[in-house]
N, C-alpha and C positions, 0 to 999 in steps of 0.2 A: 504494499501501501505504500503510497506518493504523502510524505510528510511536508507537507509544499503549508508555509506558513495559512491557518486558516481564516487571515485579515484580510488575506489576498485572493481569494475564492468568489467568486460568482455564485451566485444562488445557484443555479443548477449541478455546478461541483460539486459547489457542500451537499447538495442533495444526493448525490451520486455515492458521492466518498461515504454519508450516511447510509446509505443503502449498505452499500460493502460491510459497515463496519458492523451493522443490526444481524446480518448477515452470519460474519463473521460468529458473532456473538451465542447467535443461536444455534449455528453448527457444534460449537461447544469444539473441549479437545486442547485446548488450550490454558498454559500458566495460568494462576493465580493473576501473576504481574500482567503478563500481558493480557491478559482479560478488564484487568483493572485499567492498564492504558489505553484498550480501544474503549471501554465504557464513558474516560477521561473525555478523549477525543472526540465520541460522539456525542455528548452532552454539549461540548464547545462549536461543533457543527453542527446541531441543533439549533442553537443561540444564533449565529450566524443566519440562519436559515429566516430565524426569525426577526432578526433584525431589517435582513433583503425584505423581508414582505411587510412589515411598518415602516420602512422607505417609501417602497412602491405605492402602501398602500396613500402615505400620503402626499407623495406624488401628484396621484390620481385625483384623490378631496381637494386639492391646490387648482389645480386643472380642471374641473367642476365649478369650481367657486369661480375663478377668474372667467369662466366660459359665460355665469350668470351673470355677471357684473358688466 
């Protein structure tokens, strides 16, 4: 799995990597340390996705507000 800094990932990249993390955790067979590291990265990826969606939502709301004026 690529360890690109999460802050540099776009929404789609973060989402796709999060899917990979979940799949790896569900499959099992990992050691405790590796599982915890994957879980932590998954949490950070989920947060990145939420931030990207919130930013997109704010942009849409602003565009709609501007269009009404």
